[in-house]
C-alpha positions as CSV (number, residue, x, y, z in Angstrom):
1,M,-39.8,-63.5,22.4
2,I,-43.3,-62.8,23.1
3,D,-44.7,-59.3,23.4
4,A,-48.0,-59.3,25.5
5,S,-48.3,-55.6,25.5
6,P,-51.4,-54.4,23.8
7,S,-51.2,-52.5,20.5
8,A,-52.7,-49.0,20.2
9,G,-56.5,-49.3,20.0
10,T,-56.6,-52.9,21.1
11,P,-57.9,-53.9,24.5
12,P,-55.3,-55.5,26.8
13,P,-55.4,-59.4,26.9
14,S,-56.8,-60.9,30.1
15,A,-54.3,-62.1,32.7
16,L,-55.1,-65.7,32.0
17,V,-54.5,-65.4,28.3
18,T,-51.2,-63.6,29.0
19,V,-50.1,-66.4,31.3
20,D,-51.2,-69.1,28.8
21,R,-49.2,-67.5,26.0
22,T,-46.1,-67.1,28.3
23,I,-46.2,-70.8,29.4
24,A,-46.6,-71.8,25.8
25,E,-43.6,-69.7,24.7
26,L,-41.4,-71.1,27.5
27,R,-42.5,-74.7,26.6
28,R,-41.4,-74.3,23.0
29,G,-38.1,-73.0,24.1
30,G,-38.6,-69.3,23.7
31,A,-37.7,-66.4,25.9
32,V,-40.1,-64.1,27.7
33,I,-39.8,-60.8,29.6
34,I,-41.6,-60.5,32.8
35,I,-42.1,-56.8,33.9
36,D,-43.2,-55.9,37.5
37,H,-45.2,-53.0,38.6
38,S,-42.1,-50.9,39.2
39,G,-41.0,-51.4,35.5
40,Q,-38.1,-53.8,36.4
41,G,-37.9,-56.6,33.9
42,M,-36.5,-60.2,33.8
43,L,-35.6,-62.0,30.6
44,I,-36.5,-65.7,31.2
45,Q,-36.0,-68.9,29.3
46,S,-36.5,-72.5,30.4
47,G,-33.3,-74.2,31.6
48,E,-33.7,-77.1,29.1
49,A,-33.7,-74.6,26.2
50,L,-30.6,-72.6,27.2
51,T,-27.6,-72.8,25.0
52,E,-24.3,-70.9,24.7
53,D,-25.9,-68.8,21.9
54,S,-29.0,-67.9,24.0
55,L,-26.8,-66.9,26.9
56,T,-24.7,-64.6,24.7
57,R,-27.9,-63.1,23.4
58,F,-29.1,-62.5,26.9
59,R,-25.8,-60.8,27.9
60,H,-26.1,-58.6,24.8
61,L,-29.8,-57.6,25.5
62,A,-29.4,-57.0,29.2
63,G,-25.8,-55.5,29.2
64,V,-25.0,-57.8,32.2
65,A,-24.1,-61.5,32.7
66,P,-27.2,-63.6,33.3
67,C,-27.6,-64.9,36.9
């Protein structure tokens, strides 16, 4: 998973850099977390990369079944 949140003392990445990194992570089969302004998050992975193991991991991380 990719963590696009800035470290302490580091300026936040530009929106385009964050989107570029997110797209690259999805293309290589990784999972990303998208968080909206209210703090709600979604764990996302491309459909082509989903496996039973990744769905099990999603269930474990989220505490609910993926939809």
